C-alpha positions in Angstrom: 119.5 116.9 61.6 119.6 119.0 64.8 121.8 122.1 65.3 122.8 124.0 68.4 123.4 127.7 68.9 125.9 127.1 71.6 129.3 127.9 70.1 129.1 131.7 70.0 130.3 131.9 73.6 132.7 129.1 73.4 134.3 130.4 70.3 134.6 133.8 71.9 136.4 132.3 74.8 138.8 130.4 72.6 139.7 133.5 70.6 140.4 135.4 73.8 142.5 132.8 75.5 144.3 130.8 72.9 145.3 130.8 69.2 145.0 127.0 69.0 142.4 126.1 66.3 141.6 122.6 67.6 141.7 122.4 71.3 139.3 121.5 74.1 139.0 122.4 77.9 139.9 126.0 77.1 138.2 127.0 80.4 141.3 125.7 82.2 143.3 128.7 80.9 141.1 131.3 82.5 143.3 132.9 85.2 141.8 132.8 88.8 142.6 135.4 91.4 142.2 139.2 91.3 145.8 139.5 92.4 147.0 137.8 89.2 144.3 139.7 87.2 145.9 143.0 88.3 149.4 141.9 87.3 148.9 140.8 83.7 148.4 137.2 84.9 152.0 136.7 85.9 152.2 134.5 89.0 154.3 131.3 88.3 157.4 132.4 90.3 155.3 134.3 93.0 152.7 131.7 93.9 152.8 132.5 97.6 149.1 131.9 98.6 146.5 129.2 98.0 146.0 130.3 94.4 149.3 128.4 93.9 147.2 125.3 93.5 146.4 126.7 90.0 149.5 128.8 89.2 152.2 126.6 90.4 151.6 123.9 93.0 155.3 124.0 94.0 154.6 127.3 95.6 152.6 125.5 98.3 155.8 124.0 99.7 157.0 127.3 101.1 153.7 128.2 102.7 152.6 127.8 106.3 149.1 127.7 107.9 145.7 127.0 106.6 144.1 129.1 103.9 140.9 129.4 101.9 140.5 131.5 98.8 137.7 132.3 96.3 136.8 134.4 93.4 133.6 135.2 91.4 133.7 137.1 88.2 131.3 137.9 85.3 133.3 136.6 82.4 133.5 138.4 79.1 131.0 141.0 80.0 131.6 142.8 76.7 130.4 139.7 74.8 127.6 138.1 76.9 125.7 139.0 80.1 125.0 135.5 81.6 128.5 133.9 81.7 130.4 133.7 85.0 133.4 132.0 86.5 133.9 130.7 90.1 137.1 129.5 91.8 137.6 128.2 95.3 140.9 126.9 96.6 142.8 126.1 99.8 145.8 124.6 101.5 146.5 122.3 104.5 150.0 121.8 105.8 150.8 118.3 107.2 153.8 118.0 109.5 156.7 115.9 108.0 154.8 115.3 104.8 154.4 118.6 103.0 151.5 120.8 102.0 148.3 119.6 100.5 145.7 121.7 98.7 143.3 121.8 95.9 140.8 123.9 94.0 137.4 123.8 92.2 136.6 125.7 89.0 133.2 126.3 87.6 132.4 128.2 84.4 128.8 128.8 83.5 128.5 129.7 79.8 124.8 130.6 80.1 121.6 129.5 78.6 121.6 128.3 75.0 118.9 127.9 72.5 118.3 124.5 70.8 117.0 124.6 67.2 116.5 122.2 64.3 118.0 122.8 60.9 115.0 125.0 59.9 115.6 127.3 62.9 112.6 126.1 64.9 112.9 126.5 68.6 113.3 123.2 70.4 113.9 124.5 73.9 116.9 125.7 76.0 119.7 124.2 77.9 122.7 125.2 80.0 126.3 124.9 79.0 128.9 124.7 81.7 132.4 123.5 82.5 133.9 122.3 85.8 137.2 121.0 87.2 138.5 119.8 90.5 142.2 119.4 91.5 144.1 117.9 94.4 147.5 119.4 95.0 150.6 118.3 96.9 154.0 120.1 97.4 157.1 119.5 99.4 160.5 121.2 99.8 163.4 119.3 98.2 166.0 121.8 99.5 165.8 124.8 101.8 165.1 127.1 98.8 163.4 124.8 96.2 160.3 122.8 96.0 158.2 120.6 93.7 154.5 120.3 93.4 151.8 118.3 91.6 148.1 118.5 90.7 145.8 115.7 89.7 142.6 117.0 88.2 139.2 115.8 86.9 137.3 117.9 84.5 133.7 117.7 83.1 132.5 119.6 80.1 128.8 119.9 79.5 128.2 121.5 76.1 124.7 120.2 75.8 122.4 117.4 77.0 120.6 117.2 73.7 121.4 115.0 70.7 124.3 116.1 68.6 123.4 116.0 64.9 122.0 112.7 63.8 123.9 110.9 66.5 122.0 109.9 69.6 124.8 110.9 71.9 125.2 114.0 74.0 127.8 116.7 74.1 129.4 115.9 77.4 132.9 114.7 78.3 134.7 113.8 81.5 138.5 113.6 81.5 141.6 113.8 83.7 144.9 115.6 83.7 148.1 116.4 85.6 150.2 119.4 86.5 153.8 119.4 87.6 155.7 122.5 89.0 159.0 123.6 90.3 160.0 126.7 92.3 163.4 127.9 93.5 164.1 131.1 95.5 167.0 133.4 96.3 169.1 133.4 93.1 171.2 136.4 92.1 172.1 137.4 95.6 168.7 136.5 97.0 166.8 138.7 94.7 165.5 136.3 92.0 162.9 133.5 92.2 162.3 131.1 89.3 159.3 128.9 88.6 158.3 126.4 86.0 155.2 124.4 85.4 153.7 122.1 82.8 149.9 122.2 83.1 147.0 120.1 81.7 149.0 117.0 80.8 146.5 114.4 79.7 144.8 112.5 76.9 142.7 114.1 74.2 139.1 115.1 75.0 136.4 113.1 73.3 132.8 114.1 73.1 131.1 111.9 70.5 133.8 110.8 68.0 137.3 109.7 68.8 138.4 110.8 65.3 137.4 114.4 66.2 139.0 114.4 69.6 140.7 117.6 70.6 143.9 117.9 72.7 144.0 119.2 76.2 145.5 122.7 76.5 148.9 121.4 77.7 151.1 124.4 78.3 154.6 125.2 79.7 154.9 128.2 82.0 158.2 129.8 83.0 158.2 132.6 85.5 160.6 135.0 87.1 160.0 137.1 90.3 162.6 139.9 90.9 162.5 141.4 94.4 163.6 144.9 93.4 163.3 146.4 96.9 162.6 145.1 100.4 162.6 147.0 103.7 160.6 147.0 106.9 157.6 148.8 105.4 158.1 148.6 101.7 158.4 145.8 99.1 158.5 146.0 95.3 158.4 143.0 93.0 158.6 142.7 89.2 157.1 139.5 87.8 157.4 138.0 84.3 155.8 134.9 82.8 156.1 133.4 79.4 153.6 130.7 78.3 154.0 128.1 75.5 151.2 125.8 74.5 152.6 122.3 74.1 150.1 121.2 71.5 151.7 119.9 68.2 149.2 121.0 65.6 149.3 121.3 61.9 147.1 123.0 59.2 146.6 121.2 55.9 150.1 121.0 54.4 151.9 119.2 51.6 154.5 117.1 53.4 155.9 115.2 50.4 156.1 118.0 47.9 153.7 116.5 45.3 151.5 119.6 45.3 148.5 117.7 46.7 146.9 117.3 50.1 146.5 113.6 50.9 144.9 111.3 48.4 145.8 108.0 50.2 144.6 106.0 53.1 141.7 106.5 55.4 139.6 109.5 54.3 142.4 110.2 51.7 144.1 112.1 54.5 147.6 110.6 53.9 150.2 110.9 51.3 152.0 108.0 49.6 154.6 108.0 52.4 151.8 107.5 55.0 152.2 111.0 56.4 148.9 112.7 57.4 148.5 115.9 55.4 145.1 117.2 56.4 144.8 119.5 59.5 145.5 117.5 62.6 147.1 117.5 66.1 149.6 115.1 67.5 148.9 113.0 70.6 149.5 114.7 73.9 152.8 113.0 74.6 154.2 113.7 71.1 152.9 117.2 71.1 155.1 118.1 74.1 158.1 117.8 71.7 156.6 118.7 68.3 155.0 121.9 69.6 158.4 123.6 69.5 158.9 123.0 65.8 155.4 122.7 64.3 155.2 126.3 63.3 158.4 126.4 61.2 160.3 123.1 60.7 157.7 120.3 60.2 155.4 120.1 57.2 155.5 121.9 53.9 153.4 124.3 51.8 150.1 125.4 53.2 146.7 124.7 51.7 145.0 128.0 52.7 141.8 127.6 50.7 141.1 124.0 51.5 140.9 122.7 47.8 143.6 120.1 48.5 145.8 121.5 45.8 148.9 123.7 46.4 148.7 126.7 44.1 147.1 126.2 40.7 146.3 129.9 40.2 148.3 132.8 38.9 148.3 136.1 40.8 146.0 137.7 38.2 143.4 134.9 38.7 144.5 132.7 35.8 143.6 129.1 36.4 145.8 126.1 35.6 144.5 122.6 35.0 147.8 121.2 36.2 149.1 120.7 39.7 151.0 123.8 40.8 154.0 124.3 38.6 155.8 127.3 37.2 154.1 130.6 37.9 150.9 129.1 39.3 151.9 129.8 42.9 148.6 131.1 44.3 145.2 129.9 45.3 142.0 131.3 44.0 141.9 133.9 46.8 145.3 135.3 45.8 147.2 133.7 48.7 150.6 132.4 47.9 150.8 128.6 48.6 153.7 127.3 46.6 156.8 128.0 48.6 154.9 129.0 51.7 156.6 126.2 53.7 160.1 127.5 52.9 159.1 131.0 54.0 158.4 129.8 57.6 161.2 130.4 60.2 161.9 129.9 63.8 160.6 133.4 64.5 157.1 132.1 63.8 157.5 129.8 66.8 158.2 132.8 69.0 155.1 134.6 67.8 153.1 131.8 69.5 154.5 132.7 73.0 152.2 134.6 75.4 153.9 137.1 77.7 152.7 138.5 81.1 154.5 141.1 83.1 153.4 142.6 86.5 154.5 145.0 89.1 153.4 144.8 92.8 154.2 147.3 95.6 153.3 146.4 99.2 153.2 148.9 102.1 153.6 147.4 105.6 152.3 144.0 104.2 148.8 145.5 104.5 148.2 147.4 101.3 149.2 146.7 97.7 148.9 148.4 94.4 149.5 146.5 91.1 149.9 146.9 87.4 150.5 144.6 84.5 150.4 143.8 80.8 149.2 140.8 78.9 150.6 140.3 75.4 149.5 137.5 72.9 150.7 138.3 69.4 148.8 135.5 67.6 145.7 135.9 69.6 145.9 139.7 69.1 145.3 140.4 72.8 147.2 143.3 74.3 145.6 144.4 77.5 147.0 146.4 80.4 145.7 145.6 83.9 145.6 147.3 87.3 144.7 146.1 90.7 145.0 146.6 94.5 145.1 144.4 97.6 144.3 144.7 101.3 145.4 142.4 104.2 144.0 142.8 107.7 144.5 140.2 110.3 143.6 136.8 108.8 141.6 138.4 105.9 142.7 139.3 102.4 140.9 141.2 99.7 142.1 141.7 96.1 140.8 143.6 93.1 141.9 143.4 89.5 140.7 145.3 86.4 141.4 144.7 82.7 141.9 147.9 80.7 140.6 147.2 77.3 139.0 149.0 74.4 135.3 149.6 74.6 134.5 147.0 71.9 136.8 144.3 73.4 135.0 141.5 75.2 137.4 141.8 78.2 136.4 145.5 78.6 135.1 146.2 82.2 136.2 142.7 83.4 136.6 143.2 87.2 137.9 140.4 89.4 137.2 140.3 93.1 138.8 137.6 95.3 139.0 136.9 99.0 141.3 134.9 101.3 141.0 133.6 104.8 144.1 132.4 106.7 143.9 130.6 110.0 
C-alpha cells in the first residue's frame, strides 16, 4: 500500500477558498488580477478589462481594442514557500461578430514527497493544476451583453500509483461559463452582472464512485458609480457568490434512526434514498444547492456510527435505536432533532460576500480597498490596492491584510496589462 504526502497543500487551499467538503478543481476559484485582489475580489459587474474572461465574459462585449494581461503570485505564502499561481489572458475584437478572448491558468503546488505505508522515502514529484478557456461575448442591446467560456482543465496530483491501484492521480475535464451584464440602471448609475461558472461533469481521478463535483458557482455583482467627473471617478462594487453544488452529510432521510442499511454498500434506506454523505450530479445540484442546507434530508450523523443518537447527555449508552432521552452521540453532540433545527438562515451562511471601493484620478491612478467575507469558511480579510495607467500600459497591485498566522498573510498580487 503506497501513500502520498501531497494533500497538506491541497487541503489548505480548500479550506481557504471553499467550505465544500467534497469538491475538486478548487484552483478554479483562485481570483486572478491584482485589481480584484485589492477590492475584496468583487468584479462581476465591473469586468471592463481582459480579466473579464475569468470574472464575467459578458464584460468583453463592451470593450474595444486588443489587450493582454498577466499575473504571477506566490500563493499562500503563510502556509508554503514553493506554491505559485500564474494567469495570462487577452481579448480580440472582431468586427460584426463580437469580442473573443481567453485565458490560461497554472497553479504549481510544489514538490511533494512519495512514501510507502512505513514512511520510507520513495522519491519526489510535482503537483500542479492547469486550465485554458476560450471566451466570446456580444452585445444584445446597446447596454447589455452576454458572454460564454469553454474551458479545459488538467489536474496532476501525482504520476505515482495511488494506493494498490495501478492508476495515477491525474484528471482532464471540461466545463462552461455563462455570463450577463447590463449597464446604466437607476439613472445611469448602476451596473448589474451575473455569471454561472464551472458548469460541467464530476471530476474523476481513479474511481467514478468517488468522483467529486466541479465548483459550479453563481455570482451576482453590482457596480454603483457614486461619482464621475472629468478627473475623478468613484465606484462601489459588491459581489455575492453561491456554490451550486448540492451536497449532503450523512443524514437519516426516512426517520428510522439509522443511516442506510440497504442497497449497494448499504448506503440507501428502504425507500431507495441515499443516506451516506454524497453530492448530487452537476445538473441536479444547480437546483438542490439552494435547499440542501435546510430543507432536504433529516437528522445528522455527526460521529459516523450510522446511528442517530443512542447516547444520553451524561454519556449513558442505549442499546436501542435513538428513542426517548437518548438524543446525543458519544461525543455529546445532539443528533436526534438536528434536522428540524435547520432553517433557511443556514443557507445564507453559505454565501460568500465581496465588497470593494475604487477611486480613479484622471484615469491614470487608482486606489482601492475591499473586504472578503466567508462565514462558513471563517475567512474575513480586508484588502488594499493601487493601479497605474500610462499610455497603453497598466500596472496593478493588491495586498491581503490578514493575521500573522493566516496563510493569506503577506499575499501580494502584481498584474500587468498591455493595450494596443
